[in-house]
N, C-alpha and C positions, 0 to 999 in steps of 0.2 A: 503494499501500499504506500502510496506516495505519501510523504510524512512533511507537514507544514512546517515552516521556521526555520531555523539556521540551516544550512546546506554546507557538508564538507566535502570538497573536492579531492578525489584521491589522484594519485600521479599516472600520465599516460601509459596503460599497457600496451605492450606489442608481445605478438605471440612467440614462443620460445619453441623448441624442437619438442622438450618434454611435454608443452601443452600449459605450461603454467604462464603467468603473466611476468612481464620483465618492469621493471620500475626504472625512470631516468636517475641517473646520479642526483643523491641531495647535497645541496649547498653545505658549505661548512655551517656548524651550531654556533650561533653569534652569542648566546646568552646563558650558557651552562653554569650550573651552582659553582660559586667560587669555592665552595667547602667542602665539596665531596660527601655532602651527608654529614660531616661532622658537627658534633653538638655545640651549640654557642651558647651565651648567656643570654638572656631575654631580659632586655630591661623594660621599664614601664614609661613608656612613650604613647603620644596618640597614635600613631601606626599600629604599635603591640595591642592596643585596646582595639583598635578596628577590626586586627585581622581576629582577635580572639572573638569579640561581638559576633563576626561572620560566623567562625566556627562553630561557636557556642549554639547560636539561635538558627543557623541555616536558613535565611529568608526565603521563601517561596511564593511571595505575594509583593506586590508594589511597596505596601505599604510596610511591609516588615523590613524591607531594604531601606525605607527612608527611615525608619526608627533607628536605623544604625549610622545612616550616610549623611543624613538629613534631608530637607526637602527636594523632591525630585520635580514635585509641579507639575504632572505629566498633564500634558493637552489632548483634548478630544475633539479640538476643533479640525478639520480638514485640511485649511489652510496652514496649520502650522507642521504639518507633515508627518505626526510621529503617532498617529493611531492607528496604524495597519501593521503593528507587530515589531516596531522597532523604536528606539530613540538614544539620543546622545547628549551629553552636558558636558561643556556650556553647548546650548542648542546650535548656535553658530559657527561653532568650532574655535571660536577667538574667545582668548582668555582663559578662565579657570573656573571650573565647577565649585571646588573649595581648596583653600591651601593645602589642607591636608590629601585630598582627593581631585587633582587637576582636573583629570577625565573620567567619564562615566559612560561604559554603554550598555544598553540592556536590549534583550530582545525576548519577548513575551509570548505567550500561546494566543494565539488569532485564526478565529476561522473564517477567511477570506467570504466564504458563501453562506455563511449561516449568522455571523455576527453583524450588528451596526457598529461600524467603525465611531461613531459621536457619540454611543451610549456611555456616559461615566461609569465607570467599574474599578474594581480593585484587582487588576489585572493579575494572571497566574506567570510566574516567570520561567523563560525556556533557560537563559543563559544571562549571566552578564560579567563584566569586566570592570574593574575599578584599578586607575593608576593612582599609584599612593607614593607619596613622599616618607620614604622610610628604608628598614635595610633589607633586602630580598633575602639573607642568610636566618635573619631573626624571622620573618615570615615562614620561611621553610621549618624552622625550628618548633614554630610553633604547632604547624601541622604534624609534626612527627611526635609532639609531647599529647597532642588530643585524639589523632586520628591513627598514628601507627607510622611502620616506616613509609617513606616516600619511594617512589620509582621515576627515573628518567624516562619522559616520552617528550618527541619531537613533533612538530607540527610545520615542516619547511626546515627552516633555518632557525626557529625559535625552538627552545629546550624548556619544557615545564618541570618541576618538581610536583609531582601528582599526588595526591591521596584525596581519590574521587569523595566527595563531588569538587575539591579545591584544588586549583592548579596555579602554580605560582613562577614566573617568568621574570629574568631581568628586562629592564628598557636599554637596548644598544645605545652607548654613549652618555647614559647618565645613571652613575653610580649611587645617586642618593634617591632614584626611585625602583618600583618594583611595580609588576600586574599580579593582581590575582584575580582568577577568573572562578565562576562556579557553574557548572552543568546539571540541569535537572536529570540529564541524561549522559552515559557515558560517551565523549566524543569518538567520532570516528579514530583521529589520530592517535587516541590511547587503546584501543581494541588491538592486542596482537595481532599480526598476520598469521594464521595456518600457513604450512607448508603446502604449496601449490598442488606438486605432485600427489601429495597424501589426499589431501581434500578432494582431488579428483577422482581418485581410486576409492574414496569411501562413497562420493556421489555415485559411482558405476556401481557399486556394491549395495546401495541405496534404492538403484533403480531395478535390480535385479529383485530385490526382496519386496518392493512394490508389486512387481509385475508376476509374484509367484504367490502371493500372498492371498488367503482367502478373508482374511478379518483384519480390520485395524491393531488388534490386539497383537498381531504378528509383526507389524510395523512398529509398533509402539516398542514391543521386545527389544528390536534390532537397534531403534535410535536411544534407548536406554545403553546401550550397552556401546555406544560411538564413543571413540578417541576425541581427545580435545582436538588433533588436528581436522576432525569433522566440521569444526566451526559452527555448531548449531546449538539453540535454544529450545527446549521441548515445550510447545504450549499445549498440546494435547486436544481432545475432544471440545469443539465450539458448539456443535449443533446435534443433537440425539434423535431429533423431530424428522420424519420423511418430508421431503419437498412435494406438495402436493401435487406438482406440476411436472415432476420428474416421473423417470423410471421406476417401476416397483423394484423393491429392494428386501434383501432378508435383513440386514444390516444398514441403519440410516445415518449412522454415526461416519462424522469427518474427522480428520487427526491435523493437525499442522505443527510445523515447525519453523522457527525463524533461524536464519542466518546469522551469524554474529562472526566477524563483521559480513556485510553483504557479500556475496560472489557473483562473479560473471556470470552473465546469463548465457553465453557462449560456452561455458563451461559445462553448466547443467543441461544444456541442450544436448551437447555431444555424448554425456554420461547416459543419457535417456534414450539416445539414439532419435532425436526429433527430428533431425535435418535441420532444412530452413527454415526459422522461426521468425514471428513478428510480435511486436508488440501491440495489444487490442485493449482499446478503453470500452466499455459499455456505460459510463459513468455521465451521467447529464453534464456535469461540470469537467469530464476529462482530469479528474484528478488521480484517479487509480487504473493503474495498467496491470495487466498479465499476459503470457505467455500462449500464443496459439500458433499451430504450425503453419506455414504459409499457404501449404496446399488445402487446408480445411479454412472451417469457419467457426471452429468451437476449438474446446481445451483438447490437450491429447489425453487419452484413454490408456489404462492399465488395470492389473489385478488380474488375478489366476482366473476369474470367469469375465475379465474384462468389464468389472462392475463398477469401477471407478472413474472418475476424471482428475486430472490432475492442474491443481491451481498453482501457480508459479506468479508470483507477484513481484512487481518492479519496485525498487526503492526510492526511484525517483522519475519524473517524466522522460521517458525516452528520448535520445539525442537524433534519431534518424529521421531521414524524410519520410514523407505520406507514401503509403503502399495502399494500391487498388488491388484488390481479389474478387476474382468471379463471386456472385452472390452475396457481396457485403458492402456497408455503406461506403462513401465516397472518401470519407476521410477517418475511416476508423482504425485503421491499422498504420504502424512506422516500422521502419528499419531497424533492427536491432545490432549494435556495433561492439566492440571491443571494451568502452567502456561503460554500459551499461550493464547495471547491478540488478540481481533480484536480492529480496528481502526475506521473503517466505515461500515455504512451498506446504500444499496441502493435498490430502487425497479427498474426495467428495464422493457419494454415490453419485450418480450419471444423470445428468438431467436428460441429455439425448442422445 
C-alpha cells in the first residue's frame, strides 16, 4: 500500500549476475560520532534538558512537541502553505526559531483524500528534526543512558547515532550544533538490508510453498521459520469471511506478510515466475498499487488447487509509464522498473 508522508529514496539499483541489486558507491560520511560511543559526562544545560525532555516524553502530537520546544503556532490557512503534512520554523527560512533550537522541521500525518487541510486540530507527528545548539556527544550519551546502546546508521553522507525512535547527527561545519530526529516508524535508512541472494532464494522457496499448499496454515508455518535474510514481518490473517462475490472456497482466510525493508518487485516476480508484470491500481485516488501479470487483467493465482490469488502491494507510486492492456482501462497500469518495490504480499481466496 502506498504510504503518505515522508518518502525515503533508495540508491539506484542495477542488476548483477547473481540477481541482487548493486548500489552506487556511498559518499564519505561527514558527521560520524566524535567519541565512538565512549561515555561522556552529561552537564546540566538547556540542550541536555531539551534532549531529556524529548526522550522521556516522546511527543507524538504537535501540542506535546510544543510543550518541550515552545510555541510552533501551526497555521491551517491555505495561504501559509503548512497545512498539507509538513512545516518548518522559521517559516520563511530566515532567522532562527529560538536561540536553543534555530531550526525545526516537522512532518505530520495527513490524508489528502479524506481530511480538510484548513480544519484546526492537534496533528499527529510522523517525524520531526530539531537543530539544537549543544554538544552532540552529550546528546548521544543521553540516548545511551535512557534507551540503551546506540548504533551507527547512515543516510547518504550523514551518519546518525540511532536508538529508535531518536537519531542524533552532527551539523557539518558547526561544532556547537547537532540535529536530533524522531520517527514514528523506523526510517528506511535505519533498516538493515538483507543479503539479496539469500532473500531471492527464500522468495523462491515461498513461491513453491504457496503453490503446493492446501491451507494458509502451511504458509504460516513456512513463514514463521523464515531466516532473518528473508526480510519479512508476519501480519497474518486479516479476513476470515468469504467474499460474497468471489469464488466458492473451503477456507475463506487470507494471509499477509510485510517486506522489511521493501523488496524489488522484479525480484519477487522472478521468484514466482510471473514473467512480465505491471503495476495496477483499482483505487479511485490511484493511491494503492499492486502487481498483475502484463498478459492478464487480474492478480496472479497459486495454491495446490489454484485456490488463491496473490496480492503483492507496491510501497510507493510506481515510476513507469502508462501501459495499455487488452480488456483493461486506458490508464490503470504502469510499467515496473528496477527501483519499484513491494511492501507486502498476501494470499487471498480467488475473486475470479
